[in-house]
Steps between C-alpha positions, in 0.01 A plus 500: 500500500606640163868489417637715220785380282718685255377466144730359238534698179460234237505534123301213348606464138473132411165371373592136570694498826775244549465281808750384758459264796731489801456191715392173339343325796141380520344836407778648286539178305128484425502866395798447268339193340175691452680786328695263275180313411342831399791581269655763729815307591646664812858575593551320830736492796536267797788428736474136385668466161273208405176658626342510154552128438161339457321833447354471151612777267694690766861586406802454723547769764715803418792603719336762723180688589654800325505307174131417544427870544704591191303255287154566649237770534302316767700306759299252707663446838416159652748461785432356845485802732562871552874465559545314172292764320721777638813310397379431146399862452788681670814287462785623282374267225136545600201610297530868587863515391368452146193721528382648170202712391176304510621228734229354726564262789211273597544355849348150511644406841265514798641761740358740759320798347746757645777316312309564176510876569867480594597320181288737292689797644830327431400433139363851447839652585632330185198593289355149519133427572392216729179299513410252772351181365418203716459183298281206591425173326154473346314170501516291289780681319649841441623790708311799638690829529389716795620846404562836665627816334409812306291465188765620254767256619247217513395572141858480372576180693170334411616327178761311702267427791224376269742264328565292814182551707160343448355813658647834612307668783603864545409555867595867530806722553845392611476251788144390421610187316724389786230571760254290299751214463564506876124491563466210256767316700299557819211320333728216387675439830189570704301238309788254538472551876122462486534175307766376745271561797200345323696193394644452849156524660332266252781246532461507879141391445619198302434641153753477217594862405467397135125483566511867606663590169232310310216668689636854458588456132166333419303769683692795355714394203563858386594630845230769499451476877840657568398852401123469538469714812752761380297539181192552717684764702620684192149501358368629835146406407213532747433125474857426609470730803182324601680164483775597746327402830394160367838427338678602820288261708574217258870589489525504879311170531712323238833630628403407856438146376843501336661615825321229694610230255859624512497513881408130518841413360685797651558650155603864467287694248608865529347597167164359606531684833583827324218456248246453780637780717500745208180396327335839550788675325510240223131535418458876545396692190726805458304823482576694184586861563309752297680804367317808394 
């Protein structure tokens, strides 16, 4: 479903945009340090007066979100949830109370996609543009910015984004960055559950789970297995389609063995059960529609 939002009328006049960060927790603190390290020292705000202590190069917080907006062209919002985002934007001393031409708000907090549209409409009423930008930690170091928004706003915010992120992935229009971050979290938490079930089953068979870690990391040190089948699906090659029956038989056989091993110790493995029950859907190659 496509949701339309009001467009902000923004006058971008500053070649080197000033940066501000609101919220100096795990993500906001890392963003502020990255900006300072790049020479773009941000104006910052946090409800904790000592929040910048220990953050290299980051100045003490100013008195209010409004002050951050006054001193910034791109305000990076790294609060906990949607309610805090609304408060920081809309309070009497909030960001929008100090809106000025060219101001861009970049929402780093992970919220539901409809909240992104809501906040964009709220900002647009004050002539402020909003981008949604999930942030995730890259291994071994650095941050990846997962961005959604129109091309013009993205281009004007890019100098700030590039100063704290190892990579900026522009996923599409408003909401696309947040949807991609949410999907990335599904992968994270889903694999945690998969590892939990695997470790529980192997431990029930008398094996130290550390051995499981060693086997998986030795066999696939770069983690290429994780997206191997999705890459096959996206390629939609004839060879991949021909593999489906054989892969499904192997998948069913192996997951049945996992269920049997778990049942010996009365272990619940709902992810294994779901993977086996939905193997046909998992392995199906989507048919590409042709358009004349």
